[in-house]
PyMOL CGO cylinders between C-alpha atoms (Angstrom):
from pymol import cmd
from pymol.cgo import CYLINDER

trace = [
    CYLINDER, -0.08, 0.00, -0.48, 2.73, 2.59, 0.84, 0.3, 1, 1, 1, 1, 1, 1,
    CYLINDER, 2.73, 2.59, 0.84, 4.50, 1.30, -2.16, 0.3, 1, 1, 1, 1, 1, 1,
    CYLINDER, 4.50, 1.30, -2.16, 1.39, 2.21, -4.37, 0.3, 1, 1, 1, 1, 1, 1,
    CYLINDER, 1.39, 2.21, -4.37, 1.30, 5.65, -2.60, 0.3, 1, 1, 1, 1, 1, 1,
    CYLINDER, 1.30, 5.65, -2.60, 4.50, 6.94, -2.94, 0.3, 1, 1, 1, 1, 1, 1,
    CYLINDER, 4.50, 6.94, -2.94, 4.58, 5.78, -7.03, 0.3, 1, 1, 1, 1, 1, 1,
    CYLINDER, 4.58, 5.78, -7.03, 1.34, 8.39, -7.23, 0.3, 1, 1, 1, 1, 1, 1,
    CYLINDER, 1.34, 8.39, -7.23, 3.01, 11.06, -5.25, 0.3, 1, 1, 1, 1, 1, 1,
    CYLINDER, 3.01, 11.06, -5.25, 6.58, 10.65, -7.52, 0.3, 1, 1, 1, 1, 1, 1,
    CYLINDER, 6.58, 10.65, -7.52, 4.40, 11.23, -11.04, 0.3, 1, 1, 1, 1, 1, 1,
    CYLINDER, 4.40, 11.23, -11.04, 5.21, 14.19, -12.90, 0.3, 1, 1, 1, 1, 1, 1,
    CYLINDER, 5.21, 14.19, -12.90, 1.30, 14.69, -13.83, 0.3, 1, 1, 1, 1, 1, 1,
    CYLINDER, 1.30, 14.69, -13.83, 0.06, 16.33, -10.71, 0.3, 1, 1, 1, 1, 1, 1,
    CYLINDER, 0.06, 16.33, -10.71, -3.72, 15.92, -11.32, 0.3, 1, 1, 1, 1, 1, 1,
    CYLINDER, -3.72, 15.92, -11.32, -3.84, 12.52, -12.15, 0.3, 1, 1, 1, 1, 1, 1,
    CYLINDER, -3.84, 12.52, -12.15, -1.45, 11.93, -9.04, 0.3, 1, 1, 1, 1, 1, 1,
    CYLINDER, -1.45, 11.93, -9.04, -4.00, 13.77, -6.44, 0.3, 1, 1, 1, 1, 1, 1,
    CYLINDER, -4.00, 13.77, -6.44, -7.28, 12.13, -7.85, 0.3, 1, 1, 1, 1, 1, 1,
    CYLINDER, -7.28, 12.13, -7.85, -5.78, 8.90, -7.59, 0.3, 1, 1, 1, 1, 1, 1,
    CYLINDER, -5.78, 8.90, -7.59, -4.31, 10.13, -3.56, 0.3, 1, 1, 1, 1, 1, 1,
    CYLINDER, -4.31, 10.13, -3.56, -8.27, 11.11, -3.39, 0.3, 1, 1, 1, 1, 1, 1,
    CYLINDER, -8.27, 11.11, -3.39, -9.50, 7.29, -4.45, 0.3, 1, 1, 1, 1, 1, 1,
    CYLINDER, -9.50, 7.29, -4.45, -6.97, 5.90, -2.06, 0.3, 1, 1, 1, 1, 1, 1,
    CYLINDER, -6.97, 5.90, -2.06, -7.73, 7.46, 0.78, 0.3, 1, 1, 1, 1, 1, 1,
    CYLINDER, -7.73, 7.46, 0.78, -11.26, 7.07, 0.35, 0.3, 1, 1, 1, 1, 1, 1,
    CYLINDER, -11.26, 7.07, 0.35, -10.82, 3.25, 0.19, 0.3, 1, 1, 1, 1, 1, 1,
    CYLINDER, -10.82, 3.25, 0.19, -8.75, 3.75, 3.65, 0.3, 1, 1, 1, 1, 1, 1,
    CYLINDER, -8.75, 3.75, 3.65, -11.65, 5.03, 4.86, 0.3, 1, 1, 1, 1, 1, 1,
    CYLINDER, -11.65, 5.03, 4.86, -14.53, 2.55, 3.97, 0.3, 1, 1, 1, 1, 1, 1,
    CYLINDER, -14.53, 2.55, 3.97, -11.79, 0.16, 5.57, 0.3, 1, 1, 1, 1, 1, 1,
    CYLINDER, -11.79, 0.16, 5.57, -11.53, 1.51, 8.97, 0.3, 1, 1, 1, 1, 1, 1,
    CYLINDER, -11.53, 1.51, 8.97, -14.86, 0.49, 10.41, 0.3, 1, 1, 1, 1, 1, 1,
    CYLINDER, -14.86, 0.49, 10.41, -13.46, -3.04, 9.94, 0.3, 1, 1, 1, 1, 1, 1,
    CYLINDER, -13.46, -3.04, 9.94, -11.39, -2.89, 12.55, 0.3, 1, 1, 1, 1, 1, 1,
    CYLINDER, -11.39, -2.89, 12.55, -12.96, -1.57, 15.29, 0.3, 1, 1, 1, 1, 1, 1,
    CYLINDER, -12.96, -1.57, 15.29, -13.45, -3.47, 18.72, 0.3, 1, 1, 1, 1, 1, 1,
    CYLINDER, -13.45, -3.47, 18.72, -15.15, -6.80, 18.40, 0.3, 1, 1, 1, 1, 1, 1,
    CYLINDER, -15.15, -6.80, 18.40, -15.71, -7.77, 21.52, 0.3, 1, 1, 1, 1, 1, 1,
    CYLINDER, -15.71, -7.77, 21.52, -16.75, -5.72, 24.64, 0.3, 1, 1, 1, 1, 1, 1,
    CYLINDER, -16.75, -5.72, 24.64, -13.36, -6.09, 26.32, 0.3, 1, 1, 1, 1, 1, 1,
    CYLINDER, -13.36, -6.09, 26.32, -11.62, -4.78, 23.28, 0.3, 1, 1, 1, 1, 1, 1,
    CYLINDER, -11.62, -4.78, 23.28, -13.86, -2.14, 23.38, 0.3, 1, 1, 1, 1, 1, 1,
    CYLINDER, -13.86, -2.14, 23.38, -13.47, -1.32, 27.13, 0.3, 1, 1, 1, 1, 1, 1,
    CYLINDER, -13.47, -1.32, 27.13, -9.76, -1.58, 26.44, 0.3, 1, 1, 1, 1, 1, 1,
    CYLINDER, -9.76, -1.58, 26.44, -9.59, 1.32, 23.73, 0.3, 1, 1, 1, 1, 1, 1,
    CYLINDER, -9.59, 1.32, 23.73, -11.82, 3.57, 26.05, 0.3, 1, 1, 1, 1, 1, 1,
    CYLINDER, -11.82, 3.57, 26.05, -8.91, 3.65, 29.30, 0.3, 1, 1, 1, 1, 1, 1,
    CYLINDER, -8.91, 3.65, 29.30, -10.80, 0.52, 31.10, 0.3, 1, 1, 1, 1, 1, 1,
    CYLINDER, -10.80, 0.52, 31.10, -9.78, -2.95, 32.28, 0.3, 1, 1, 1, 1, 1, 1,
    CYLINDER, -9.78, -2.95, 32.28, -11.52, -6.11, 29.78, 0.3, 1, 1, 1, 1, 1, 1,
    CYLINDER, -11.52, -6.11, 29.78, -12.65, -7.55, 32.89, 0.3, 1, 1, 1, 1, 1, 1,
    CYLINDER, -12.65, -7.55, 32.89, -15.58, -5.22, 34.16, 0.3, 1, 1, 1, 1, 1, 1,
    CYLINDER, -15.58, -5.22, 34.16, -17.74, -7.76, 32.27, 0.3, 1, 1, 1, 1, 1, 1,
    CYLINDER, -17.74, -7.76, 32.27, -18.58, -11.31, 32.92, 0.3, 1, 1, 1, 1, 1, 1,
    CYLINDER, -18.58, -11.31, 32.92, -17.65, -14.15, 30.78, 0.3, 1, 1, 1, 1, 1, 1,
    CYLINDER, -17.65, -14.15, 30.78, -20.95, -14.79, 29.54, 0.3, 1, 1, 1, 1, 1, 1,
    CYLINDER, -20.95, -14.79, 29.54, -21.12, -11.59, 27.53, 0.3, 1, 1, 1, 1, 1, 1,
    CYLINDER, -21.12, -11.59, 27.53, -23.75, -12.33, 24.83, 0.3, 1, 1, 1, 1, 1, 1,
    CYLINDER, -23.75, -12.33, 24.83, -23.65, -9.21, 22.83, 0.3, 1, 1, 1, 1, 1, 1,
    CYLINDER, -23.65, -9.21, 22.83, -23.41, -5.70, 22.77, 0.3, 1, 1, 1, 1, 1, 1,
    CYLINDER, -23.41, -5.70, 22.77, -24.47, -2.30, 21.21, 0.3, 1, 1, 1, 1, 1, 1,
    CYLINDER, -24.47, -2.30, 21.21, -22.89, 1.00, 21.45, 0.3, 1, 1, 1, 1, 1, 1,
    CYLINDER, -22.89, 1.00, 21.45, -24.90, 3.80, 19.91, 0.3, 1, 1, 1, 1, 1, 1,
    CYLINDER, -24.90, 3.80, 19.91, -23.16, 6.98, 18.73, 0.3, 1, 1, 1, 1, 1, 1,
    CYLINDER, -23.16, 6.98, 18.73, -23.87, 8.93, 22.07, 0.3, 1, 1, 1, 1, 1, 1,
    CYLINDER, -23.87, 8.93, 22.07, -21.89, 6.18, 23.48, 0.3, 1, 1, 1, 1, 1, 1,
    CYLINDER, -21.89, 6.18, 23.48, -24.82, 4.23, 25.16, 0.3, 1, 1, 1, 1, 1, 1,
    CYLINDER, -24.82, 4.23, 25.16, -23.31, 1.21, 25.64, 0.3, 1, 1, 1, 1, 1, 1,
    CYLINDER, -23.31, 1.21, 25.64, -25.66, -2.18, 26.39, 0.3, 1, 1, 1, 1, 1, 1,
    CYLINDER, -25.66, -2.18, 26.39, -24.54, -5.26, 27.49, 0.3, 1, 1, 1, 1, 1, 1,
    CYLINDER, -24.54, -5.26, 27.49, -26.53, -8.39, 26.93, 0.3, 1, 1, 1, 1, 1, 1,
    CYLINDER, -26.53, -8.39, 26.93, -25.57, -11.21, 29.32, 0.3, 1, 1, 1, 1, 1, 1,
    CYLINDER, -25.57, -11.21, 29.32, -26.70, -14.69, 29.09, 0.3, 1, 1, 1, 1, 1, 1,
    CYLINDER, -26.70, -14.69, 29.09, -28.63, -14.19, 32.41, 0.3, 1, 1, 1, 1, 1, 1,
    CYLINDER, -28.63, -14.19, 32.41, -28.49, -12.82, 35.48, 0.3, 1, 1, 1, 1, 1, 1,
    CYLINDER, -28.49, -12.82, 35.48, -25.39, -14.07, 37.47, 0.3, 1, 1, 1, 1, 1, 1,
    CYLINDER, -25.39, -14.07, 37.47, -23.41, -13.54, 40.19, 0.3, 1, 1, 1, 1, 1, 1,
    CYLINDER, -23.41, -13.54, 40.19, -19.61, -12.69, 40.09, 0.3, 1, 1, 1, 1, 1, 1,
    CYLINDER, -19.61, -12.69, 40.09, -16.83, -11.63, 42.23, 0.3, 1, 1, 1, 1, 1, 1,
    CYLINDER, -16.83, -11.63, 42.23, -14.25, -8.95, 42.79, 0.3, 1, 1, 1, 1, 1, 1,
    CYLINDER, -14.25, -8.95, 42.79, -13.27, -7.83, 45.84, 0.3, 1, 1, 1, 1, 1, 1,
    CYLINDER, -13.27, -7.83, 45.84, -17.24, -8.09, 47.16, 0.3, 1, 1, 1, 1, 1, 1,
    CYLINDER, -17.24, -8.09, 47.16, -19.78, -10.14, 45.44, 0.3, 1, 1, 1, 1, 1, 1,
    CYLINDER, -19.78, -10.14, 45.44, -21.38, -8.31, 42.45, 0.3, 1, 1, 1, 1, 1, 1,
    CYLINDER, -21.38, -8.31, 42.45, -24.41, -9.14, 40.67, 0.3, 1, 1, 1, 1, 1, 1,
    CYLINDER, -24.41, -9.14, 40.67, -25.02, -8.35, 36.81, 0.3, 1, 1, 1, 1, 1, 1,
    CYLINDER, -25.02, -8.35, 36.81, -28.49, -8.49, 35.56, 0.3, 1, 1, 1, 1, 1, 1,
    CYLINDER, -28.49, -8.49, 35.56, -29.04, -9.78, 32.27, 0.3, 1, 1, 1, 1, 1, 1,
    CYLINDER, -29.04, -9.78, 32.27, -29.21, -6.23, 30.51, 0.3, 1, 1, 1, 1, 1, 1,
    CYLINDER, -29.21, -6.23, 30.51, -26.58, -3.99, 31.90, 0.3, 1, 1, 1, 1, 1, 1,
    CYLINDER, -26.58, -3.99, 31.90, -26.58, -0.34, 30.44, 0.3, 1, 1, 1, 1, 1, 1,
    CYLINDER, -26.58, -0.34, 30.44, -24.04, 3.12, 30.65, 0.3, 1, 1, 1, 1, 1, 1,
    CYLINDER, -24.04, 3.12, 30.65, -22.78, 5.72, 29.21, 0.3, 1, 1, 1, 1, 1, 1,
    CYLINDER, -22.78, 5.72, 29.21, -19.29, 5.00, 27.72, 0.3, 1, 1, 1, 1, 1, 1,
    CYLINDER, -19.29, 5.00, 27.72, -16.80, 7.31, 27.89, 0.3, 1, 1, 1, 1, 1, 1,
    CYLINDER, -16.80, 7.31, 27.89, -12.72, 7.87, 28.28, 0.3, 1, 1, 1, 1, 1, 1,
    CYLINDER, -12.72, 7.87, 28.28, -11.92, 6.07, 31.54, 0.3, 1, 1, 1, 1, 1, 1,
    CYLINDER, -11.92, 6.07, 31.54, -15.76, 5.11, 32.83, 0.3, 1, 1, 1, 1, 1, 1,
    CYLINDER, -15.76, 5.11, 32.83, -18.82, 3.79, 32.30, 0.3, 1, 1, 1, 1, 1, 1,
    CYLINDER, -18.82, 3.79, 32.30, -21.49, 6.42, 34.00, 0.3, 1, 1, 1, 1, 1, 1,
    CYLINDER, -21.49, 6.42, 34.00, -24.76, 5.75, 34.84, 0.3, 1, 1, 1, 1, 1, 1,
    CYLINDER, -24.76, 5.75, 34.84, -24.33, 2.32, 34.94, 0.3, 1, 1, 1, 1, 1, 1,
    CYLINDER, -24.33, 2.32, 34.94, -27.62, 0.44, 35.60, 0.3, 1, 1, 1, 1, 1, 1,
    CYLINDER, -27.62, 0.44, 35.60, -28.04, -3.59, 35.87, 0.3, 1, 1, 1, 1, 1, 1,
    CYLINDER, -28.04, -3.59, 35.87, -25.17, -3.73, 38.32, 0.3, 1, 1, 1, 1, 1, 1,
    CYLINDER, -25.17, -3.73, 38.32, -25.09, -4.12, 42.08, 0.3, 1, 1, 1, 1, 1, 1,
    CYLINDER, -25.09, -4.12, 42.08, -22.55, -5.16, 44.34, 0.3, 1, 1, 1, 1, 1, 1,
    CYLINDER, -22.55, -5.16, 44.34, -23.01, -6.45, 48.19, 0.3, 1, 1, 1, 1, 1, 1,
    CYLINDER, -23.01, -6.45, 48.19, -21.63, -4.43, 50.58, 0.3, 1, 1, 1, 1, 1, 1,
    CYLINDER, -21.63, -4.43, 50.58, -21.69, -5.47, 54.51, 0.3, 1, 1, 1, 1, 1, 1,
    CYLINDER, -21.69, -5.47, 54.51, -24.86, -7.57, 53.22, 0.3, 1, 1, 1, 1, 1, 1,
    CYLINDER, -24.86, -7.57, 53.22, -26.85, -4.61, 51.25, 0.3, 1, 1, 1, 1, 1, 1,
    CYLINDER, -26.85, -4.61, 51.25, -26.63, -4.82, 47.71, 0.3, 1, 1, 1, 1, 1, 1,
    CYLINDER, -26.63, -4.82, 47.71, -26.20, -1.07, 46.60, 0.3, 1, 1, 1, 1, 1, 1,
    CYLINDER, -26.20, -1.07, 46.60, -26.71, -0.17, 43.32, 0.3, 1, 1, 1, 1, 1, 1,
    CYLINDER, -26.71, -0.17, 43.32, -23.32, 0.66, 41.22, 0.3, 1, 1, 1, 1, 1, 1,
    CYLINDER, -23.32, 0.66, 41.22, -23.56, 3.96, 39.66, 0.3, 1, 1, 1, 1, 1, 1,
    CYLINDER, -23.56, 3.96, 39.66, -20.34, 4.76, 37.94, 0.3, 1, 1, 1, 1, 1, 1,
    CYLINDER, -20.34, 4.76, 37.94, -17.00, 2.92, 36.75, 0.3, 1, 1, 1, 1, 1, 1,
    CYLINDER, -17.00, 2.92, 36.75, -13.90, 5.26, 36.85, 0.3, 1, 1, 1, 1, 1, 1,
    CYLINDER, -13.90, 5.26, 36.85, -10.12, 5.03, 35.76, 0.3, 1, 1, 1, 1, 1, 1,
    CYLINDER, -10.12, 5.03, 35.76, -8.81, 8.48, 36.59, 0.3, 1, 1, 1, 1, 1, 1,
    CYLINDER, -8.81, 8.48, 36.59, -5.10, 7.96, 36.21, 0.3, 1, 1, 1, 1, 1, 1,
    CYLINDER, -5.10, 7.96, 36.21, -4.48, 4.08, 35.24, 0.3, 1, 1, 1, 1, 1, 1,
    CYLINDER, -4.48, 4.08, 35.24, -0.55, 4.60, 36.67, 0.3, 1, 1, 1, 1, 1, 1,
    CYLINDER, -0.55, 4.60, 36.67, -2.78, 4.65, 39.80, 0.3, 1, 1, 1, 1, 1, 1,
    CYLINDER, -2.78, 4.65, 39.80, -3.58, 0.97, 39.54, 0.3, 1, 1, 1, 1, 1, 1,
    CYLINDER, -3.58, 0.97, 39.54, -7.18, 2.05, 40.67, 0.3, 1, 1, 1, 1, 1, 1,
    CYLINDER, -7.18, 2.05, 40.67, -10.24, 1.73, 39.60, 0.3, 1, 1, 1, 1, 1, 1,
    CYLINDER, -10.24, 1.73, 39.60, -13.54, 4.11, 41.57, 0.3, 1, 1, 1, 1, 1, 1,
    CYLINDER, -13.54, 4.11, 41.57, -16.90, 2.45, 42.10, 0.3, 1, 1, 1, 1, 1, 1,
    CYLINDER, -16.90, 2.45, 42.10, -19.57, 4.49, 42.89, 0.3, 1, 1, 1, 1, 1, 1,
    CYLINDER, -19.57, 4.49, 42.89, -22.31, 2.82, 44.78, 0.3, 1, 1, 1, 1, 1, 1,
    CYLINDER, -22.31, 2.82, 44.78, -24.20, 5.82, 45.74, 0.3, 1, 1, 1, 1, 1, 1,
    CYLINDER, -24.20, 5.82, 45.74, -23.42, 5.96, 49.26, 0.3, 1, 1, 1, 1, 1, 1,
    CYLINDER, -23.42, 5.96, 49.26, -19.89, 6.00, 49.14, 0.3, 1, 1, 1, 1, 1, 1,
    CYLINDER, -19.89, 6.00, 49.14, -17.10, 5.75, 46.93, 0.3, 1, 1, 1, 1, 1, 1,
    CYLINDER, -17.10, 5.75, 46.93, -15.32, 3.01, 46.64, 0.3, 1, 1, 1, 1, 1, 1,
    CYLINDER, -15.32, 3.01, 46.64, -11.53, 2.54, 45.41, 0.3, 1, 1, 1, 1, 1, 1,
    CYLINDER, -11.53, 2.54, 45.41, -10.34, -1.33, 44.07, 0.3, 1, 1, 1, 1, 1, 1,
    CYLINDER, -10.34, -1.33, 44.07, -7.57, -2.40, 42.19, 0.3, 1, 1, 1, 1, 1, 1,
    CYLINDER, -7.57, -2.40, 42.19, -7.19, -2.78, 38.69, 0.3, 1, 1, 1, 1, 1, 1,
    CYLINDER, -7.19, -2.78, 38.69, -5.42, -5.90, 38.74, 0.3, 1, 1, 1, 1, 1, 1,
    CYLINDER, -5.42, -5.90, 38.74, -9.06, -7.38, 40.41, 0.3, 1, 1, 1, 1, 1, 1,
    CYLINDER, -9.06, -7.38, 40.41, -10.38, -5.91, 36.57, 0.3, 1, 1, 1, 1, 1, 1,
    CYLINDER, -10.38, -5.91, 36.57, -7.64, -7.69, 34.50, 0.3, 1, 1, 1, 1, 1, 1,
    CYLINDER, -7.64, -7.69, 34.50, -10.10, -10.89, 33.27, 0.3, 1, 1, 1, 1, 1, 1,
    CYLINDER, -10.10, -10.89, 33.27, -14.07, -11.08, 32.33, 0.3, 1, 1, 1, 1, 1, 1,
    CYLINDER, -14.07, -11.08, 32.33, -15.15, -12.79, 35.97, 0.3, 1, 1, 1, 1, 1, 1,
    CYLINDER, -15.15, -12.79, 35.97, -16.97, -16.46, 35.83, 0.3, 1, 1, 1, 1, 1, 1,
    CYLINDER, -16.97, -16.46, 35.83, -20.80, -15.47, 36.40, 0.3, 1, 1, 1, 1, 1, 1,
    CYLINDER, -20.80, -15.47, 36.40, -22.82, -18.08, 37.57, 0.3, 1, 1, 1, 1, 1, 1,
    CYLINDER, -22.82, -18.08, 37.57, -26.23, -18.03, 37.83, 0.3, 1, 1, 1, 1, 1, 1,
    CYLINDER, -26.23, -18.03, 37.83, -27.86, -17.88, 41.30, 0.3, 1, 1, 1, 1, 1, 1,
    CYLINDER, -27.86, -17.88, 41.30, -30.83, -20.41, 41.30, 0.3, 1, 1, 1, 1, 1, 1,
    CYLINDER, -30.83, -20.41, 41.30, -34.16, -18.63, 42.14, 0.3, 1, 1, 1, 1, 1, 1,
    CYLINDER, -34.16, -18.63, 42.14, -31.63, -15.64, 43.48, 0.3, 1, 1, 1, 1, 1, 1,
    CYLINDER, -31.63, -15.64, 43.48, -33.29, -12.34, 42.61, 0.3, 1, 1, 1, 1, 1, 1,
    CYLINDER, -33.29, -12.34, 42.61, -31.50, -8.87, 43.88, 0.3, 1, 1, 1, 1, 1, 1,
    CYLINDER, -31.50, -8.87, 43.88, -34.92, -6.45, 44.95, 0.3, 1, 1, 1, 1, 1, 1,
    CYLINDER, -34.92, -6.45, 44.95, -36.65, -4.89, 47.02, 0.3, 1, 1, 1, 1, 1, 1,
    CYLINDER, -36.65, -4.89, 47.02, -35.11, -1.46, 46.40, 0.3, 1, 1, 1, 1, 1, 1,
    CYLINDER, -35.11, -1.46, 46.40, -35.27, 0.64, 49.76, 0.3, 1, 1, 1, 1, 1, 1,
    CYLINDER, -35.27, 0.64, 49.76, -33.34, 4.27, 50.46, 0.3, 1, 1, 1, 1, 1, 1,
    CYLINDER, -33.34, 4.27, 50.46, -31.51, 2.96, 47.59, 0.3, 1, 1, 1, 1, 1, 1,
    CYLINDER, -31.51, 2.96, 47.59, -30.27, -0.05, 49.56, 0.3, 1, 1, 1, 1, 1, 1,
    CYLINDER, -30.27, -0.05, 49.56, -31.40, -3.67, 47.56, 0.3, 1, 1, 1, 1, 1, 1,
    CYLINDER, -31.40, -3.67, 47.56, -32.43, -6.94, 49.73, 0.3, 1, 1, 1, 1, 1, 1,
    CYLINDER, -32.43, -6.94, 49.73, -31.79, -10.50, 48.80, 0.3, 1, 1, 1, 1, 1, 1,
    CYLINDER, -31.79, -10.50, 48.80, -35.13, -12.24, 48.22, 0.3, 1, 1, 1, 1, 1, 1,
    CYLINDER, -35.13, -12.24, 48.22, -35.28, -16.10, 47.35, 0.3, 1, 1, 1, 1, 1, 1,
]
cmd.load_cgo(trace, "trace")
């Protein structure tokens, strides 16, 4: 490809070279969409987030032009980072560089309470920390906990519901 561009640049007839360069540029632009990340893990890494924020049972995801991310799991499940976390079948958030803002569909257990995760932010990757906003508090965790997608196990009959004052309770 580079040799073709060099050949076009060194031609004596400039109008031909310029129109050919335009054609080559147009072809390259058409090929760019095929180089986008194809897994949610690669998408997260391209946005400055660790690959292991979502579990190993991601079925698919959608990212719209406004940055709204929808991650579809095979089913609701429980995983563990530092504490237990519960993923609903659909987890949504606004994806920006270094953050998932306005997260819905993810709760985290804190002192026997299930609290919704609102935001997940990596301010400075060099710090080695990731921030989980769980409403009542901000929890800093090691980025190393999120290197690989966690194993997420279905919880037979376990639902996280009964929202009361921003808290969740476990019901069977």
